[in-house]
C-alpha positions in Angstrom: 20.9 96.7 -16.6 18.1 99.6 -15.7 18.4 101.3 -12.6 15.5 99.5 -11.2 16.5 96.3 -12.1 19.7 97.2 -9.6 19.3 95.3 -6.1 21.6 96.1 -3.2 22.4 94.5 0.0 24.2 96.5 2.5 26.1 94.3 5.0 28.3 94.8 8.4 30.8 92.7 10.3 31.3 93.8 14.1 33.5 91.8 16.7 32.8 90.6 20.3 32.8 94.2 21.4 30.2 95.3 18.7 32.4 97.5 17.1 32.5 97.8 13.5 34.8 95.8 11.5 33.5 96.3 8.3 30.7 97.5 6.2 29.7 97.0 2.8 27.4 96.8 0.0 26.9 94.7 -3.0 24.7 95.6 -6.0 23.4 93.4 -9.1 21.0 91.5 -10.4 20.1 88.9 -8.1 17.4 85.7 -8.6 17.9 84.9 -5.6 16.0 85.6 -2.2 17.7 88.0 0.1 20.3 87.9 -2.5 22.0 85.0 -1.7 23.6 84.8 -5.0 25.2 88.5 -5.2 26.5 87.4 -1.5 28.6 84.5 -2.9 29.3 86.2 -6.2 31.0 88.9 -3.8 32.7 86.2 -1.7 34.5 85.3 -4.7 35.3 88.5 -6.0 36.6 89.6 -2.9 38.8 86.1 -2.5 39.9 86.4 -6.1 41.5 90.0 -4.8 43.4 88.7 -2.1 47.0 87.8 -2.3 48.9 85.7 0.1 52.1 87.4 -0.4 50.9 90.7 1.5 50.5 88.6 4.3 53.7 87.3 4.4 55.4 90.8 3.7 53.5 92.2 6.7 54.7 88.9 8.4 51.2 88.1 9.0 51.1 84.7 7.5 49.9 83.2 10.9 46.7 85.2 10.2 46.1 84.3 6.7 46.2 80.8 7.8 43.3 81.7 10.3 41.2 83.3 7.8 41.7 80.3 5.6 40.8 77.9 8.3 37.7 80.2 9.3 36.5 80.4 6.0 36.8 76.7 5.4 34.9 76.1 8.7 32.1 78.5 7.6 31.9 76.7 4.3 31.7 73.0 5.8 28.9 74.5 8.3 26.9 75.9 5.4 26.8 72.6 3.2 26.1 70.9 5.9 23.1 72.6 6.8 20.2 74.0 4.6 19.5 77.2 6.8 22.7 78.4 8.5 23.0 81.9 10.2 25.8 81.2 13.1 29.0 82.2 13.7 31.9 79.8 14.1 33.9 81.6 16.4 31.4 82.7 19.1 
């Protein structure tokens, strides 16, 4: 892949107090406006790297379940709305 063909998408997530929770960058070849295909590929890659057992060992099983529920809620909203940029838990 040539350097000029690489496209980047920088993202961040803030909490209710606008404190930075996570920040990252995705790069690769994109065929969709706003790199939306790269964003979904990154989500899949990240989800594939998570092990539920680590939450269990840290006694954070409830937190794992909360994350899974939030992910499912976001996916449901995205599927039911052609244009979605919302926040489920406001």
